N, C-alpha and C positions, 0 to 999 in steps of 0.2 A: 017316246022311248021304245025302241023295237028290239026284238031278239032274233038271232039266227044261229045256225050251226055252221062252224068253220073248222078247218084243220088248224092245229096249233104248232107253231115253230118256236121252241124255247131258245132264248138268246143267252150266250155266255159272255159276260164282261162288256156288254154293249147295250145301249138303250135307243129305241127308235121313237121319235116324237111325231105327232101329226104334221103333215106338210114337209116332212124330211125325206130326202132321196139319198139312199146309201147302198153300197155294195156289201153283200154278205157272202162269206164262204161257208158252205154247208157240207158236212162230212159224215154226220151220224146217220145211221140207217133210218131211225124214226123221223128225223128231220127231213131226209131226202124223200121218204114216203109221203110226208105231209105236203111237201112242195109239189110232188107229182099229182097228188089228189087235188090241190088247188089249181094246177094247170088244166086238169080234166074238167073242173067246174068252171068258175068264172074268174080265175086268177086272184081271188080274194083269199087272204090268209090272216090268221091271228098271230101277232108277235108279242110275247111276254118274256121278261127277263128272269133268269134263275137267281135265287138268293145267294147261292154259292157257285162261283164259276168253275170250280174244280170238279163238280159232280158230273159224271159222264152219262148216267141214266137217271135223270131227275124224276121224282114222283110228283103228284099234284101238290104235296106240301112244300116241295122245293121251289115252286114257281109262284111269282107274284100274281095276284088275281087281276089287277088292272094292267092293261097293255094297250097296244095300238093295232087297229085293223089296218092292213096294208094291201096294196095291189102289186102283184108281181109284174114288173115291166119287161124284164129281160132275164133269160136263163142261159147259162153257158157251162157245158161240162168240161172240167179240167182233167189232165192226166192224174191217175191215182184214185179215181172215184169221187173226187171232190167236185161240187157244183158251185159256181159263182152266180149269184142272183142279184138283180137290181130291183129294189123295192121302194115304194113311195108310201109314206104314212098318210092315212085318210082321216081317222078320228079315234078318240078314246073309246075303250070298251072294257067291260068287266066280265070275267069268266064266271058264269053262274053254275055250270055243271060240266063234268067230264063225261061224255057220252060213251066213248069207246077208246081203248088203248091197245088194239090188236097189233096193227103194224105202225100206227101213229096215233097221236092224241087227236080226238075229235071232240070239240068243246062247244057248249052253248054259250053265246056271248050276248051281253046286253049293251046296246049303244047308248051313249050319253048325249043329251042335248046341251050344247055349250052356248046357246044364244043368251045375250045379256044386254040390257038397256044401257046406253052410254049415259054417264053422269059426271059431275065435277070431280068426285073422288077418284073414279077410274082414270080420268084424264090426268089428274095430278100424279097418280101412281105410275101411269104409263110414261109420263115425262121424266119422272125420277129414275125409272128403270132405264130409259133410253140414255139419259145423261151418264148414269153409272156404267152402262155398257160401253159408251164412247170412251170413258176414262179407262176402263178395263182393256179395251182394244189398244189404246195408246201405250199403256204400261206393259202389257203382256207381249204385244207384237206377234201374236200367234195367228191372227187372221188379217188378210189385206184390207185396206180402207174401202175398196170397192164393195166388198161384202157388207161392210158396215152401212154403206149407202142403201144397198138393196134391202137391208133389214129395217132400217129406220122409216122408209117410205110406206111400209105395210100399215094399213089403217085398222084392220081387224085386230083388236087387242089380244084375243085368245091366240090367234095365229102368231102375232108379234112375240108374245111370251114364249111360245113353243120354239120359234126360230132362234130366239136368244139363248134359250136353254140348250138347244142342240149344238150351239157353238162353244159353250162353256166346257172346260175340262173339270168335271166333277166326279165324285164317287157315285157308284151305282145307287147307293141309298139316297143321296141327295136328288139324283135325277128321278128316282122313283117317287119321292115326295112331290116333286113338281108334276109328275104324271098323275099322281093321285088327286092333285088339286083340281077338282072338276069346275068349281066356280072360278071365273076369270079374276075376280078380286083377290081370292085366296092365292091364286097362282102368282099374281103380280106382287103381292106382299111377300110371299116366300122367295120369289126371285130377287126382290129388292134386298131382302136380308142376306141371301147368298152372295149377291154382288158386293154388298158392303164388306162382308167377311173376306172375300177374295181380294178386294182392294187393299185391305189392311195387310194381308199376307204378301201381296205384290209390293207394297211400299216397304215392308220389312225386308223382303228379298233384295229390293233395290239398294237399300242402305247397306245390307251385309255385303252384297256383291261389290258395291263401290268401295267399301273399306278393304275387302279382301283384294280387290284389283290393285289398289294402291300398294298394299303390302307385297303382293306377289308379282308386281310388274317387273321389278328388277330381277327377282329370282327366276321368273319365267323366261326373261330375256337371256339370262345366263344359262338356263337349262337348254333352250333352243340352240344357243351357240355351242354348248358342250356336245349336244347331240350331233350337230353339224360336224364338229371336230372329230367325234368318234367315227362318223361315217367316212370322213376324209382319211382318217388313220386306217380304217378298215380297207379302203380302196388302195391305200399305199402299202398295205401289208404290215402295218405296225401292230405288234403284239400287245401293246399296252391297253389291254381290255380287261376290265374288272372281272368279267365272267370267266375269261381264260385263267386269270390268276386264281380265282376261287376254285375252279376245277382242278388246278395244280395242287392247291392246298389239300383238297379232299383226296386226291390220288395219293399224295404223300402220307396222309393219315391212314389210308387203307393199306398201303404197302409197308409202312413202318410197324415197329413193335413198341406200342405205347400202353401205359396203364389206363384203366377205365376212367380214372379221374381226369387225366390229361386229354383223353378223347372227348369227354364231355365239355371240358373247358375250351378246347380248340373249336369244336362245333358251335359253341355259344358265341365265340368271337367271330367266327365266319358268318354266322347269322347277322350279327351286328354290322359287319362290313358290307353285307349284301344290302341292308336297309339304308345304309349311309350314303350320302352324296359323295361323289369322287373328289369334289373340291373341298370337302370338310378337312380341317386340320387334324382331326382325330383319326382319320383313316391311316395316316402314316404311322401313328402310334400303335394302332391295332395290327397293322402289317408287321411291324418290327417285333411286336410281342408274339404273334403267331410264328414268325420265323425262328425266334429263340426257343419257343416250346417244341417245335418240330426238330430243331437242330440238336437238342440235348440228348445224350445217351441214357435214356431212362432205364432201358433193359439190356443195353449192349455190354457184353462182358467178354474180355479176351481170355483165352485159355493159358494158364500158367505152365511154364516148363518146370516140372517138379523133380527133375533128375538132379540130385544134389551134386553128383560128381561133375556133371557138365557145368553146373552153376559155379562150383568151386574153381573149375578150370578157367572159366570166363573172368571171374573176379581176380584170379592170380595173373591172368594175361594183362589186365588193365592196371593193376596196382600191386606195388611191392610193399610188404608189411601190412599194417592196419589189421592185424589178426583179430582183434576184438570185434570190429564191425563185421568182418567177413563171417566170423563164427555166429554172430547174432542173426544174420540173413539166412545162413544155412539151417539154423535151428527153426526159423520161421517156415522155411520150405518143408522141412521134415514134418512139422506139425500140420501144415496145410495138406500134406499127403495123407495124414491119418485122420484129420478132422476138417471136412470141406467147408464148414460154416464158420471158420475162425475169422474174427475181426482183424483188420489190418493193424499192425503195430504203429506206434508214433515214436520215431527215433529222432533224437536231437543230437547232432554231431557238433561238438564244441571244440574249437581249436583255433590257433592263430591263422592268419591269412596264408594261402599257398600250400596247405598241407593236403589238399585234394578232397575237400568236403563235397563240392558241387560235382566234380567228375566222378566221385564215388557213387553218387546217386544215379548218374547216367549208367554206370556199370551194373548197378543193381537191377535197373530196368532191363538192360540187355541180357543179364543172366536169367531173369525170370520171363523174358519175352513179353514184357508189358509195355504199354505206351508210357512215354515220359513227358511230363509237363512241369514247367518251372515258373514260379511267381516270386519276384524280388520284392521284399517288404521294407527295404531300406528307405527311410525318409517318409514312410506312409504315416499320415496324421489323421485321416478321415475314416470314421467307422464305416462309411458307405463303400469304401474301397474293398471291404471284406463282404459286407452284406448287400451291397447294391443300393440304388436309389428307388424311391417310390415312383410309380409310373406317372404320377401327377406332375412331376417336375419336367421341365423342358430338357431334352437331351438325356433322359434317364437311361441308365445301363445297368446290367447285373454286376455284381462284385467280381473280384479277381478269382474267387473260388469257382463260381459257375462258369466264368469265361474260360478258365483252365480246363474244366470238365468238357466244355464244348470243343476246345482245341484238341483234347486227347481223343475224343470220339469213343471212349469206353468208360464203363462205370468203375473199373478197378485199375487205374493207372498208378504209376509211381509219381507222386506229387511232391515236388521240392518247394518248400517255403524258405527262401534264401534271406539271410541277414535279419532274422527275427528280433535280434537284440537292438536293431537300429530304428525300431518303431518309436513313435512319440504320440502323446495325447495333446489335444487342444480343444477349442470350443466346439469343434465338429464331432467330438466323441473320442472314445478310446478304442483304437482298432485291436489292441491286445485283448480287451474284454470281448469283442466280437469273435475273436479266434477261439474263445473257450468252447463255444458250441461246435466249431469245426473240429477241434482236436480232442473232444471228449467222446470216448467210445460209447458211452451210454446215451449220448444226445445226437451224434452226427448221422444216425440213420434216418433222421427226419429234419435235416438242415433246411432252414427257411431263408430264402433270399427275398429281400423286399421287392425286387422287380418281378421275379417269377411268381411269387405268392403261392407256391405249391411245394410240399416237402420233397426234398431230394436226398437220396440215400448215399452217404459218403462213407459208410462203414467198411466197404470193400477196398477203399483206397489205402495204399501203403504210403503213409506220410513220413517224409524225411525233412527235418528242420535243421537249419545250420545257424550257428552263432559264433562270434569270436570270444565271447565270455558269457557266463550264466548270470552274472551279477545284475545285468540290465534287463533280464527277463522277469516279468512279474511272477511272484510266487504261485498264485493260482494256476497260471499257464504252465509254469515249470513242473508243477505237480502232476500234470496230465501227460508228461513226456518221459521217455526213457533216455536218460543222459548218457552219452558215450563220448569220452574225451579223447581227442587226437592230440597227443602231446607234441608232435613234431618228429623230425627224422634225425637219426644219428648220422655222423659223418659217413659211416660205412653204408647206411641205408641210402644216403644221397648219392654215393658213388654207384650203387646198384641201379637206382632210379635213372641216373644220367646215362649209364651204359645201356639199359634195357629200353628206355623210352625217349629221353630228351634228345640225345645225340642223333639218333635215327630220324626223329621228327624234324629237327632243325636242318639236317642234311637234305631231306626231301624238300623242305620249304625253300632252301637256298640253291637247289639244283645241283647238289654235290653228291658224288658217289662215295662208297666206302673206301675205295682206293685213293680218291682225291684228298680225303681228310682222315687222318688217323690220330686218335687220342688214347693214350695209355691210362691205366688206373692211377699211376703216380701223378700224371698230369691233371687228371680229374680231381685227385685228392688235394693237390696244391691250389687248383682253381677254386675249390670249395672253401678251403681253409683261409686263403689269403685274399680272395676277391668277393666272397659272399659271407654274410652273417645274418641268418634268418632261420626260422623254424621250418618253413616250407621250402618249396623249390622254384618259386616264380623268378626270383632274382638269378638263381642258378641257370634257369632256362634262357633268360635274357643275356647272361654272360656268355653262354655257349653260342647264342645267336650272333653275338658280337665277334666271336672267334670265326664263325662261319663266314661272316661278311668280309673280314680281313683276308681269309683264305681264298674266297671267291675272287676278290680283286687281284690277288697275286697270280692266281691261275690264269685269269683273263689278260692281265696287263703284262705279265712276265712270261706267259706261255709255258707255264709249268704243268707237268702231268699230275703231280701230287704234292701235298704239303704235310709235313709231319710236325705236329705241335708237341713239344717236350717240356719237361720241367725247366730246362735251361733257357729255352726261348719263349716261354709263356709271356714274359714281360714285354716282348716285342709286339704281341697282339693286344695285350690288355693294359700295358703300362705298369707302373710300380704297384706293389701289393697295397691294397687298401686297409687291410687289418693285420695286426700283429698279435698273436696269442701270447699271453703271459706264460713265462716259464717258472717253474718252481725255483725257489732260492737254493743256491748250491750249498750254502753253509747255514748251520743252525744259528739263529739270532735271538737276542733278548728283546721282548716286547713286540715281536712281529709274528702274527699267526695268520693262517690261510683259511678264509671262510668260503662258502659256496652260495651262489645266488641264482634265483630263477628270473629270467626276463622273457618278454614276449617272443624273442627271436632265439630262445634256447637258454642253456645254462651258461654261467660264467663264474670265474674265481673272484674272490673278494679279499685282497690282502688287507689286513688290519694292523695299523701301527699305533703303539702307545708310548708316550714319553712322560717321565716323572720329573717335575720341577719343584724347586722350593716355592712355597706360596702359602695361601691361607685355606687350602682345601677346596679349591674350585674344580669343577668338572667341565672341561672344554670339549665340545663335540664338533668336528668339522667334516666336510665331505658331502654336503647336501643330504643330510640324514632326515628321514621322516619321523613322525611322532612315535611310531611303534619301535623303531630302532633306538631312539633316545630313551624310551622307557626301559628297553632291554638293557641298555648301558647302565642306567641308574639301578635296575634290579641287580645287575652283576656286582656293582660297587657295594650295595647293601649286603649282598651275600658274602663278599670278601671281608667286609668289616666285621660281620658276625663270626667269621672263622679266622680272624687275624692271628690269633695265638697259635692255631694249628699250623698256619702257613709261615710261622716265624716272622710275622710282619708287625712293626710297632703298632700298638693299639691306637695311637694318636696320629697315624699317617694322614688321615683325612683332614687334620687340622693344620698340618705344617707343610703339606705338599699339594701341588696342583697336578691333576691328571688330565692329559690331553690325548683324546682318542681321535684318530684320523683315518678315514678311508680314502685312498687316492682316487683320482679322476673326480674331483669335487664338482665339476660342472654337470655331472650326471646324477639326477635325483635317485636316491636309494631308500627303500622302505621294505619292511617285512619282519616277521617274527623269528627268522631262522639264524640271526647273527648273535644271539645271546651268549652262547658258550664260547664263540670265537672271541668276542670282546673281553669276556671274563678271563679267558686263558691268557690273552695278551697283557691284560692289566696285572694278573698274578705274576706273569713272567717278568714284567717290568719292575714290580715291587720287590720280588724275591731275587732277581738277577739270574734266574734259571732260564736256559735257552729253550726255545720251542723248535721241535723237529721241522725241518724244511720240507720233508717228504710226506707230511701229514696235512690233510685238509679236513675240516669239520663243519657240521651244520646242525643246528638245534636251538631251541629256546630254553632259557634258564628261569627257574623260579627262585624266590627268596630262600628256600630251603636247599637249593642246589640241585633240584630234580631237572632232568633233561626232557623236554616236551617234544612231541613229534612235529614234523614239518611236511610241506607239500613239494611237488616238482622234483622228486628224488631222481628220476631217470635223467633229466636234463643236467642236474647238478653233478651227478656221478660222471656223465660223459664229459662235462667241462673239466673235471679233475683229471680224468684219463688223458685228455688232450694236453694238459699242462705237464704231465709226467709225474703226477702224484702216485705214490705207491699204497698209502694207507688212508682210509676215510673213516672218520668217526661219525656214527649215525645214532639218533635216538633209538632205543631198543624197540619202541612201538612201531617203527618204520620197517621192521623185518618183513611184514606182510607185503610191502611194496617192492621188495628186491626182485621179484619175478619179472618186473617190467624191464629190468636192466638186461641188455643183450648178453647172451651166455659168453661170447668171446671177450667181452669187457670184464665180466665178473671173474673170469679165470685169472686175469692179470692184476687184480686189485685185492687188497686185504681190507676187510670190513670189521670195524670194532663197534659193537652195539653197546651203548652206554645208557645206564639208567640215572646216573648222578654225576656231578662234577668231579668227584674223586676218580671215577673210572676215566673220565676225559683227560684229567691232568696226568694220570698214570701213563697214558699212552702218548699224550702230546708233548709233555716236557721231557727234556733229556735228563737221564739219571745223573745224580750228583756224583 
């Protein structure tokens, strides 16, 4: 065992064994100085590994004590100050002392004597190591078989173990343990242990890689094909690239005006889309969801036109009459001008078909300069139509409310929910219950759609709901809306609507000028009264269109310059009159009184006839009367029996006489509470022989004590009486509050008698004795 002084070259992340030839790149100043010192001397240098490869200036404590003495075979200077050196390991040595560290480490090293006597144990160990090394080479495939042959033929067991160790991919700590093993036997045992461990790891790796290969084979193939397809699409200029799409999403998010919550949600979905394979079925779901989130008007608001005079002018241009609705809209605009944060009202327009409910909503949007969107709820049975479907379902979509908001492009449109009374409930839920959140001002500022899953503010929306009747609207939903009734148009209003809107519209649609077709007010009046019977004006418009078609044909076929449609020749264009209005009886009659009725197409007169016959006191009711009218008749008979003495009627009339009450046009069902006093008056007239005035019509319900109860539909009933030529109308006194609905020109031509009891009715209705 000898000692000598040698320059030290610390190694980072690498280990040099005896008999090993390797290139080293040297760049540290102390390492270069140590190399230069070795070249000046006899090219011999001490190589020892650092304990931590990341240390740039190692101290003696950072360097392993046992290393390898090597000879520098070749030295080459590279650009940048680095030196590449070829060294060959000679033998193991131990650093006993650090002599100097001025420019480089100079160390005192002690050489180890590795000679050992061969024996059976060493032979067995060497054979085991060689066998394991062969297996390792086959499994790892990291070194060529030729190298294996050159290693196996080495007879020196110490050199054999070092050569095998130099070819293994081991941690620095494991290599240092092999270098520390001075005795050949210890070295072989350690090497045998390391090789056994490495073999187990390689076997496990082989099993895992085989399993993964089978699982990934198909996916890998698809991946390569997709990548090839992407490359082809890119060459062809195809824009269907996920990266381009994601960049567009991010740009939309930056340019748009979105709440923080939506920005976070979209960014999260974009991250999911980036990580997901393009062929995954869920990518389409994520894309559609992101598109919806970016398309909704989260903060987009249009500016209202708050000039009340201009808005009133626009409403009057589009619609004649409908004063109550117009007044309500103008009130809303006035309050919006004073209080900017007012929530949108929820108006429910109730009325028969054709009175202009839907077109009125469009006019409101035009008057306020808001966006208009319409959703028809007729026949809707699924709750998801309102609130949307969960995204877990195939083909999921947001509900009609969110779809409408996307279509409008603003947060404060005029939103029309049409035919709300035509909704139904079934096993898929109750859509009217889902509408409670939409139409409740206290809840709709955080409306939650199942698809969007983020609260959307609907409080700025001006909701307009339409229905033909309020009876089919659930009470909780009705409670959230402001009901405005559109009763229908009078004959005079229809004439004005036809003159101002319908005739001009149909002329333009049929290519006619004002000179080519002329319609007078009298012609329009006859057309309305004899050919249409409705509350609205749809059938009136169709009838005018029919006239226009006939006129157009005459102009083209007979080469006429103009056609004048008059009262006398109207039947040429439309045929015989379809409807004949009843006229008041010319003479006063016994047992015949005139009642008034409300129908869906307006008011009508209801002649009531009573005949007294000998019998056993039966009450016969004919004319398709409903239960309510039958009860009114029975109540009237009971009232007459209780007052028989006052009316000079025999007390036993109900035992010896049959009373037959008939309402003509028996094929038409009739029901309602407003015919009580009419039937009672006719019965009293028939029993007493006193005549009923032919110019008097009446409406009202009767009680057993003879009180007259209020009724509905007063405007329509009064107009019907006016058309018939009635001069006096008997009304319940409590209906005085409804007389303002009657047009002023009609009120002037009629006399109204407000009755509290039957005595007042009979006083006016019966002819004086």
